[in-house]
Every structure is written in C-alpha cells, then in structure tokens.
KEPAZA-260036 format. One record per residue (C-alpha): y, x, z negated. Coordinates in Angstrom, 2 decimals, decimal comma. Layout:
// KEPAZA-260036
{{Y X Z}},
...
This chain:
// KEPAZA-260036
{{7,35 -35,50 -0,09}},
{{5,96 -38,46 1,29}},
{{4,88 -41,29 -1,20}},
{{1,25 -41,12 0,13}},
{{1,01 -37,36 -0,62}},
{{2,28 -38,09 -4,08}},
{{-0,58 -40,37 -4,75}},
{{-3,29 -37,88 -3,32}},
{{-4,82 -35,48 -5,46}},
{{-4,77 -31,88 -4,41}},
{{-7,91 -30,33 -2,92}},
{{-6,94 -27,08 -4,86}},
{{-7,18 -28,75 -8,28}},
{{-10,46 -30,60 -7,52}},
{{-12,50 -28,16 -5,26}},
{{-14,39 -26,91 -8,05}},
{{-15,67 -30,40 -9,03}},
{{-16,52 -31,26 -5,32}},
{{-18,56 -28,06 -4,96}},
{{-20,11 -27,60 -8,52}},
{{-19,64 -30,70 -10,37}},
{{-22,15 -32,79 -12,02}},
{{-23,47 -36,11 -9,88}},
{{-21,46 -37,92 -12,25}},
{{-18,18 -35,96 -11,74}},
{{-18,79 -35,87 -8,03}},
{{-19,33 -39,77 -7,98}},
{{-15,68 -40,01 -9,08}},
{{-14,45 -38,33 -6,24}},
{{-16,61 -39,79 -3,31}},
{{-14,20 -41,95 -1,38}},
{{-10,99 -39,86 -2,20}},
{{-8,56 -38,04 0,16}},
{{-7,08 -34,91 -1,04}},
{{-3,92 -33,11 -0,16}},
{{-4,07 -29,55 1,38}},
{{-0,54 -28,73 2,41}},
{{2,73 -30,08 4,11}},
{{2,86 -29,73 7,80}},
{{5,31 -27,25 9,25}},
{{7,88 -28,22 11,76}},
{{6,53 -25,95 14,45}},
{{2,95 -27,52 14,22}},
{{4,46 -30,98 14,31}},
{{6,12 -29,79 17,69}},
{{2,64 -29,20 19,00}},
{{1,52 -32,58 18,63}},
{{0,24 -32,66 14,80}},
{{2,66 -35,29 13,87}},
{{1,69 -36,07 10,23}},
{{3,93 -34,67 7,29}},
{{0,81 -33,24 5,54}},
{{-2,71 -32,21 5,76}},
{{-5,46 -34,08 4,10}},
{{-9,38 -33,98 3,86}},
{{-11,80 -36,61 2,74}},
{{-14,37 -35,69 -0,08}},
{{-17,28 -35,95 2,44}},
{{-15,62 -33,67 4,82}},
{{-15,38 -30,92 2,14}},
{{-18,77 -31,61 0,54}},
{{-20,69 -31,64 3,77}},
{{-19,63 -27,85 4,24}},
{{-21,42 -26,74 1,08}},
{{-24,70 -25,04 2,14}},
{{-24,87 -26,67 5,57}},
{{-25,30 -23,36 7,55}},
{{-23,80 -19,98 7,29}},
{{-21,14 -20,92 9,79}},
{{-20,35 -24,06 7,89}},
{{-20,46 -22,91 4,30}},
{{-16,90 -22,54 2,61}},
{{-16,70 -21,19 -0,94}},
{{-14,22 -22,28 -3,41}},
{{-11,96 -19,55 -2,62}},
{{-12,30 -20,22 1,16}},
{{-10,99 -23,78 0,47}},
{{-8,13 -22,53 -1,79}},
{{-7,15 -19,85 0,94}},
{{-7,15 -22,60 3,57}},
{{-4,70 -24,82 1,71}},
{{-2,31 -21,91 2,16}},
{{-3,29 -20,62 5,78}},
{{-3,77 -23,92 7,50}},
{{0,07 -23,95 7,71}},
{{0,12 -20,62 9,36}},
{{-2,58 -20,70 12,00}},
{{-2,75 -17,62 14,56}},
{{-3,62 -20,34 17,29}},
{{-3,83 -24,07 17,80}},
{{-6,05 -25,53 20,82}},
{{-6,30 -29,14 22,00}},
{{-9,83 -30,18 21,62}},
{{-11,06 -33,41 22,96}},
{{-8,75 -36,14 21,41}},
{{-7,86 -33,60 18,38}},
{{-6,72 -30,01 17,48}},
{{-8,30 -26,92 16,30}},
{{-6,33 -24,56 14,10}},
{{-7,50 -21,11 14,00}},
{{-6,79 -19,16 10,61}},
{{-6,82 -15,98 9,05}},
{{-9,46 -17,28 6,23}},
{{-12,87 -15,50 6,77}},
{{-16,44 -16,98 6,42}},
{{-18,96 -14,28 6,94}},
{{-16,61 -12,19 8,93}},
{{-15,66 -15,08 11,31}},
{{-12,17 -16,75 11,37}},
{{-12,14 -20,39 9,96}},
{{-11,27 -22,73 12,56}},
{{-10,23 -26,15 11,28}},
{{-10,90 -29,34 13,35}},
{{-7,92 -31,82 12,94}},
{{-7,16 -35,38 14,02}},
{{-3,82 -37,04 13,76}},
{{-4,54 -40,50 12,01}},
{{-2,52 -43,46 10,94}},
{{-3,18 -43,90 7,36}},
{{-1,72 -47,14 6,96}},
{{1,86 -48,38 6,18}},
{{3,29 -46,00 9,02}},
{{2,03 -42,98 7,49}},
{{0,63 -40,47 9,77}},
{{-1,65 -37,70 8,44}},
{{-3,25 -34,55 9,79}},
{{-6,57 -35,39 8,79}},
{{-9,27 -32,27 8,42}},
{{-12,38 -33,24 10,20}},
{{-14,22 -30,06 10,13}},
{{-13,99 -26,48 9,10}},
{{-16,28 -23,62 9,98}},
{{-16,40 -19,86 10,63}},
{{-15,89 -19,47 14,51}},
{{-16,74 -17,01 16,91}},
{{-15,02 -17,94 20,14}},
{{-13,01 -20,90 21,48}},
{{-14,65 -22,95 24,12}},
{{-13,01 -22,58 27,46}},
{{-12,43 -26,34 27,60}},
{{-10,04 -25,84 24,82}},
{{-6,28 -25,71 25,89}},
{{-4,25 -23,16 23,99}},
{{-1,00 -24,89 22,84}},
{{0,24 -22,41 20,42}},
{{-0,57 -18,68 20,15}},
{{1,29 -16,29 17,31}},
{{3,43 -13,64 18,62}},
{{1,65 -11,38 16,19}},
{{-1,91 -11,46 16,98}},
{{-4,85 -8,80 16,21}},
{{-7,13 -7,78 18,74}},
{{-10,07 -9,72 16,80}},
{{-8,00 -12,89 17,07}},
{{-7,34 -12,30 20,68}},
{{-10,97 -11,68 21,23}},
{{-11,57 -14,98 19,43}},
{{-9,29 -16,71 21,72}},
{{-10,49 -14,93 25,06}},
{{-13,44 -17,65 25,32}},
{{-17,39 -17,38 24,99}},
{{-19,18 -13,86 24,77}},
{{-22,15 -14,16 22,87}},
{{-22,54 -10,08 23,16}},
{{-19,28 -9,81 21,25}},
{{-20,88 -10,56 18,06}},
{{-24,22 -9,76 16,50}},
{{-26,54 -12,58 16,00}},
{{-27,19 -14,14 12,79}},
{{-30,41 -12,11 12,27}},
{{-28,99 -8,78 13,21}},
C-alpha cells in the first residue's frame, strides 16, 4: 500500500457526510482527496499508471443533484469503489480515460472520467474527474480495453451514438 494512500481517507467511510452532512461537517472535508480502490495491473497496462484511484471532495459533491445523468447516490459511490477496478471497457478520451462500469444510474451505465496525475513526491494517482450515467460512447473515443464477457446492453453503449436507442428523459 502506497504511503499517500495510507494518508487518504476512504470515500466509502466519508460518502454519507459528503452527500448528507451538515454545512460544518462538509466544511471539514472540502479540500480533501479520498481513496476509492487500488489500480489492478491490467488497468495500469492500459496507461492508468497510478497505484490507486482517488477523488476530490468537489468532484463527488458536484454530482449531488446536478442533473439526472450526474446524480449518484451514496450507494452508487460505494458500488463504484468496487466496480471501478473491473470496468467492462476503457476508452481514451482527450488526455484522459473513461472507465465504463456496471454501476447503474437511472438505468444507464456509470462512466468514470479519469486523469493520471502526479500528486507530488513521485506519487502517480488515477484521479477521478467525473462520473455519470452514460448512454453511448462518443465515436471519437478510442476503445483500448473491452471485457471478453460483455452483455448486449454494454455492447450497445460502446457501439457509438444512437439517440433512438434510448428513450428521452421525458418518455
């Protein structure tokens, strides 16, 4: 276990306070980073070189009530800490990556935007920059990993944009 990881508080242990705490409780967490999970070797081989995944308080807090596709519940975040280590696909997106998981938000797979960051003192972290319920992968994303076992729904998510494939939010 990396020294930096040992000093980070667990997201699982703090998610309730981040989402439902008092103003005073949240103020104590505002500038903190939280540990989610260790990075498996197969993910490191795809370019996410950090030893673990982390997320800043603000990344988590801004997903609370933002909109339907971005609202992750306390349980979604807890599940994400487990599922992020076994995505069914990874794409390269701009200078970062997207990890497609089996966690669901309103019936849509959660996609996690990740950047590899140097957190100082030669510690490299896979930093969560966003997480949201996702309908389709942009055709500009390069698929760099795809699970051998993939469901028809997961395959559809990776096939590219097709707005008719999913009902609108009002339907």
